[in-house]
C-alpha positions as CSV (number, residue, x, y, z in Angstrom):
1,M,-5.6,7.8,-4.7
2,S,-2.0,7.3,-5.8
3,F,0.2,10.1,-4.7
4,F,2.0,10.2,-8.0
5,P,0.3,9.7,-11.4
6,G,3.3,8.1,-13.0
7,K,3.3,5.4,-15.7
8,D,4.2,1.8,-15.0
9,P,8.0,1.1,-14.9
10,V,9.3,-0.1,-18.2
11,A,12.6,-1.7,-16.9
12,G,14.0,-3.2,-13.7
13,D,12.2,-6.5,-13.4
14,A,14.7,-9.4,-13.3
15,F,15.2,-12.8,-12.0
16,A,17.7,-13.2,-9.1
17,C,18.4,-16.1,-6.8
18,D,16.5,-19.3,-6.8
19,A,14.1,-18.1,-4.0
20,I,13.1,-15.0,-6.0
21,E,10.5,-15.1,-8.8
22,Q,10.9,-11.5,-9.7
23,L,13.0,-8.5,-8.6
24,I,11.2,-5.2,-9.3
25,I,12.9,-1.8,-9.2
26,P,10.2,0.8,-8.5
27,R,9.9,3.9,-10.6
28,T,10.5,7.1,-8.7
29,S,8.8,10.4,-9.2
30,D,9.4,13.7,-7.4
31,I,6.2,15.7,-6.7
32,G,7.5,19.0,-5.3
33,G,10.3,17.6,-3.1
34,F,8.3,14.6,-2.0
35,E,9.5,11.3,-3.6
36,V,7.1,8.5,-4.3
37,R,8.2,5.0,-5.6
38,R,5.7,2.8,-7.3
39,A,6.4,-0.9,-7.1
40,L,3.0,-2.2,-8.3
41,P,1.5,-2.4,-10.8
42,T,4.3,-2.8,-13.4
43,A,4.3,-4.0,-17.0
44,R,5.5,-7.4,-15.9
45,R,3.7,-7.8,-12.6
46,R,0.2,-6.6,-11.8
47,L,-0.6,-8.3,-8.5
48,V,0.9,-10.1,-5.5
49,G,-2.1,-11.8,-3.8
50,P,-4.8,-9.1,-3.6
51,F,-2.2,-6.2,-3.7
52,I,-2.6,-4.4,-7.0
53,F,-1.0,-1.1,-6.1
54,F,2.1,-0.4,-3.9
55,D,3.5,3.1,-3.4
56,R,6.3,4.0,-1.1
57,M,5.9,7.6,0.1
58,G,9.0,9.5,1.2
59,P,10.8,9.6,3.5
60,A,10.8,13.4,3.1
61,V,10.7,16.6,5.0
62,L,8.2,19.1,3.6
63,R,9.2,22.7,4.1
64,A,7.1,25.2,6.1
65,G,4.3,26.3,3.8
66,D,4.2,23.0,1.9
67,A,1.6,20.4,2.6
68,L,0.1,17.2,1.3
69,D,-3.2,18.0,-0.4
70,V,-4.8,15.2,-2.3
71,K,-8.2,16.6,-3.3
72,P,-11.4,14.5,-3.2
73,H,-11.3,11.7,-5.8
74,P,-13.3,8.5,-6.3
75,H,-12.5,4.7,-6.0
76,I,-14.4,1.5,-6.9
77,G,-13.7,-2.2,-6.5
78,L,-10.8,-2.0,-4.0
79,S,-9.7,-1.3,-0.4
80,T,-7.1,1.4,0.1
81,V,-4.6,0.8,2.9
82,T,-2.7,3.7,4.4
83,Y,0.2,2.9,6.8
84,L,2.6,5.6,8.0
85,F,6.1,5.4,9.6
86,D,6.3,9.2,10.2
87,G,4.0,12.2,9.9
88,E,0.2,12.4,9.9
89,I,-2.5,12.5,7.2
90,K,-6.1,13.7,7.6
91,H,-8.6,11.4,5.9
92,R,-12.1,12.5,4.9
93,D,-14.6,10.5,2.9
94,S,-18.1,10.6,1.5
95,L,-19.4,8.5,4.4
96,G,-18.7,11.4,6.7
97,T,-15.5,10.0,8.2
98,E,-12.9,12.3,9.4
99,M,-9.8,10.7,10.8
100,V,-6.1,11.6,11.4
101,I,-3.8,8.6,10.9
102,E,-0.6,8.5,12.9
103,P,2.5,6.3,12.5
104,G,1.8,2.6,13.1
105,D,-2.0,2.9,12.7
106,I,-3.8,1.7,9.6
107,N,-6.7,3.3,7.6
108,L,-8.6,0.7,5.6
109,M,-11.1,2.3,3.2
110,T,-13.3,-0.1,1.2
111,A,-14.6,1.5,-1.9
112,G,-16.9,-1.3,-3.1
113,R,-19.5,0.2,-5.4
114,G,-18.0,3.7,-4.9
115,I,-16.5,6.1,-2.4
116,V,-14.9,9.6,-2.6
117,H,-12.1,10.7,-0.2
118,S,-9.4,13.3,0.4
119,E,-6.0,13.1,2.1
120,R,-4.5,16.2,3.5
121,T,-1.9,17.4,6.0
122,P,-3.7,18.2,9.3
123,E,-4.1,21.8,10.2
124,K,-1.8,21.6,13.2
125,L,1.2,20.7,11.0
126,R,0.6,23.4,8.4
127,G,3.0,26.4,8.5
128,N,5.9,24.3,9.9
129,A,8.4,21.9,8.4
130,F,7.4,18.3,9.0
131,S,8.4,14.8,7.9
132,I,6.3,12.2,6.1
133,S,7.0,8.6,5.4
134,G,4.7,5.6,4.7
135,L,3.0,3.2,2.3
136,Q,-0.2,3.3,0.4
137,T,-1.4,0.1,-1.1
138,W,-4.6,-1.1,-2.7
139,L,-6.3,-4.5,-2.2
140,T,-8.5,-5.9,-4.9
141,L,-11.9,-7.1,-3.8
142,P,-13.1,-10.7,-4.6
143,D,-15.5,-11.1,-7.6
144,N,-18.6,-11.3,-5.5
145,M,-17.7,-8.3,-3.3
146,E,-16.6,-5.7,-5.9
147,E,-20.0,-3.9,-5.5
148,I,-20.4,-4.1,-1.7
149,D,-21.3,-0.9,0.3
150,P,-18.4,1.4,1.0
151,A,-16.9,1.3,4.5
152,F,-14.0,2.8,6.5
153,A,-12.1,1.3,9.5
154,H,-9.2,2.7,11.5
155,T,-7.1,0.4,13.7
156,T,-4.4,1.7,16.1
157,R,-0.9,0.2,16.4
158,A,-1.7,-0.7,20.0
159,D,-4.3,-3.2,18.7
160,M,-1.9,-5.0,16.3
161,P,0.0,-8.0,17.6
162,E,3.8,-7.9,17.7
163,I,6.6,-10.4,17.6
164,N,10.0,-9.8,19.3
165,A,12.6,-12.6,19.1
166,D,16.3,-12.9,18.3
167,G,16.8,-9.4,16.8
168,A,13.5,-9.4,14.9
169,H,10.6,-7.1,15.6
170,A,7.4,-7.7,13.5
171,R,4.0,-6.0,13.7
172,V,1.2,-8.0,12.1
173,V,-0.8,-5.2,10.3
174,I,-3.2,-7.5,8.3
175,G,-3.5,-11.3,8.4
176,S,-1.7,-13.7,10.7
177,L,2.0,-14.6,11.3
178,E,3.5,-17.1,13.7
179,G,0.1,-17.8,15.3
180,L,-0.7,-14.1,15.9
181,A,-3.6,-12.5,14.0
182,S,-4.4,-8.8,13.3
183,P,-7.9,-7.5,14.1
184,V,-8.1,-5.7,10.7
185,K,-10.8,-7.3,8.7
186,V,-10.3,-7.8,4.9
187,F,-12.2,-9.8,2.3
188,S,-9.7,-12.3,1.1
189,D,-6.6,-14.1,2.4
190,T,-4.1,-11.2,3.0
191,L,-0.7,-10.8,4.7
192,Y,0.8,-7.4,5.6
193,V,3.7,-7.3,8.1
194,D,6.0,-4.5,9.2
195,L,9.4,-6.3,10.0
196,T,12.6,-4.8,11.4
197,L,15.8,-6.9,11.6
198,E,18.8,-6.0,13.6
199,P,22.2,-6.5,11.8
200,G,22.7,-10.2,11.1
201,A,19.3,-11.2,12.5
202,R,17.4,-14.0,10.7
203,F,13.6,-14.4,10.3
204,P,11.8,-17.5,8.8
205,F,9.2,-16.6,6.2
206,A,7.0,-19.6,5.8
207,A,5.1,-20.4,2.6
208,Q,1.7,-19.8,4.4
209,A,0.5,-17.3,1.8
210,E,-0.1,-18.4,-1.8
211,E,1.8,-15.3,-3.1
212,R,4.4,-13.5,-1.1
213,A,6.7,-10.5,-1.5
214,A,8.9,-8.1,0.5
215,Y,9.6,-4.5,-0.1
216,I,12.9,-3.3,1.4
217,L,12.4,0.0,3.1
218,S,15.9,0.6,4.4
219,G,19.1,-1.3,5.0
220,D,20.0,-4.5,3.1
221,L,18.5,-8.0,3.0
222,I,20.2,-11.3,2.3
223,V,18.1,-14.1,0.7
224,S,19.8,-17.5,-0.1
225,G,23.2,-15.8,-0.1
226,D,22.2,-12.9,-2.4
227,R,22.1,-9.3,-1.1
228,F,19.4,-6.8,-2.0
229,A,19.4,-3.1,-1.4
230,S,16.7,-0.7,-0.2
231,D,13.7,0.2,-2.4
232,Q,13.6,-3.1,-4.2
233,L,10.5,-5.4,-4.3
234,L,11.2,-9.1,-4.1
235,V,8.5,-11.5,-5.2
236,F,9.2,-15.0,-3.8
237,R,8.6,-18.3,-5.5
238,P,5.4,-20.0,-4.2
239,G,5.7,-22.9,-1.9
240,D,9.3,-22.3,-0.7
241,A,10.1,-21.7,3.0
242,I,12.5,-18.7,3.0
243,T,14.9,-17.3,5.6
244,L,15.3,-13.5,5.6
245,Q,18.6,-12.2,7.0
246,A,19.6,-8.6,7.6
247,G,23.0,-7.3,6.4
248,E,25.5,-5.3,8.4
249,R,23.2,-2.2,8.6
250,G,20.1,-4.1,9.6
251,C,16.9,-4.1,7.5
252,H,13.4,-2.6,7.6
253,L,11.0,-4.3,5.2
254,M,7.3,-4.9,4.6
255,L,6.1,-8.4,3.9
256,F,2.9,-8.8,2.0
257,G,0.8,-11.1,-0.2
258,G,-2.1,-13.5,0.1
259,A,-4.4,-15.5,-2.1
260,A,-4.2,-15.0,-5.9
261,M,-7.2,-13.4,-7.5
262,S,-9.5,-15.9,-9.3
263,S,-10.0,-13.6,-12.3
264,K,-8.2,-10.8,-14.1
265,R,-8.4,-7.3,-12.8
266,Y,-8.3,-4.1,-14.8
267,I,-7.0,-0.8,-13.3
268,W,-7.6,2.7,-14.7
269,W,-6.8,5.8,-12.6
270,N,-8.4,5.1,-9.2
271,F,-10.8,2.4,-10.4
272,V,-10.2,-1.4,-10.2
273,S,-12.6,-4.0,-11.5
274,S,-12.9,-7.4,-13.1
275,S,-15.0,-5.6,-15.8
276,K,-13.9,-3.0,-18.3
277,E,-17.5,-1.9,-18.7
278,R,-17.8,-1.2,-15.0
279,I,-14.7,1.0,-15.2
280,E,-16.2,2.9,-18.1
281,Q,-19.4,3.4,-16.1
282,A,-17.4,4.8,-13.1
283,K,-15.6,7.2,-15.4
284,E,-18.9,8.6,-16.7
285,E,-20.3,8.8,-13.1
286,W,-17.4,10.8,-11.9
287,R,-17.4,13.0,-15.0
288,T,-21.1,13.8,-14.6
289,G,-20.9,14.3,-10.8
290,R,-22.9,11.3,-9.7
291,F,-20.5,10.2,-6.9
292,D,-21.2,11.4,-3.4
293,I,-19.4,14.5,-2.0
294,V,-17.0,14.6,1.0
295,P,-18.5,16.6,3.9
296,G,-16.2,19.3,5.0
297,D,-14.2,19.1,1.7
298,E,-16.7,20.0,-0.9
299,E,-15.0,22.9,-2.7
300,E,-12.3,21.0,-4.7
301,F,-12.0,17.7,-6.6
302,V,-9.6,15.9,-8.9
303,P,-11.0,16.0,-12.4
304,L,-11.3,12.8,-14.5
305,P,-8.0,12.4,-16.5
306,Q,-8.1,12.8,-20.2
307,G,-7.4,9.9,-22.5
């Protein structure tokens, strides 16, 4: 589920240097001292490759007594990707999965025809102040896989290949980069890379993926002589080889993208589909209690939004 139910940004998209197709300024929402920035979807940009949803969570320190409690809620037609830089989240789903994700690991939950899950602060962290920082993204499923059986996969950071060269450190979370491939299995061409650059370091970003973007997590990034600040999403022009350079403070960013979808996608609440009718069906199924329950988290749920 999205951590903040905000509306799409209405301003902030702009053209920049020749290498940039779009510059997107995320909309920020504060949910009880916990900031979330939504970069996708926006009114002007719905997808980058299979990525139809991109939320930056935190960084934040939650006070003693506060906790993250996203109650059971449904998904169809997508895979959710949870990736943390700090903190822990306990995932439960209607398949019976129970998994605590730690920084650098990835939770990939494929909804397919339908799944229900919850995301909560683990019991061991409750009652104390703790920090939380990370990303939650959604990947659309190809047309012929939107109704596959739901599944869950957890991959630890130790299993992801890393690149260390000339002041650049990259972890290949999904897809392949510089000849190194992640073991995480997805259903279409996808790239997701955690990249840290020391001050002044340069990193070549080849036009391997059909659509490419970078979200600047911290520091500043220089592209073709133009400087971009943190919490900006840069969508690159297709086909151009690009060199990313960190500014004086260094830069931490997430590279992502992949193959463009072959057909239009609709998104409503937690549902993604190539069919408006399928979304209406999912809404009715959740409203009438026809989705599966989450073992161990049966007492609460997120009701279907009105409107």
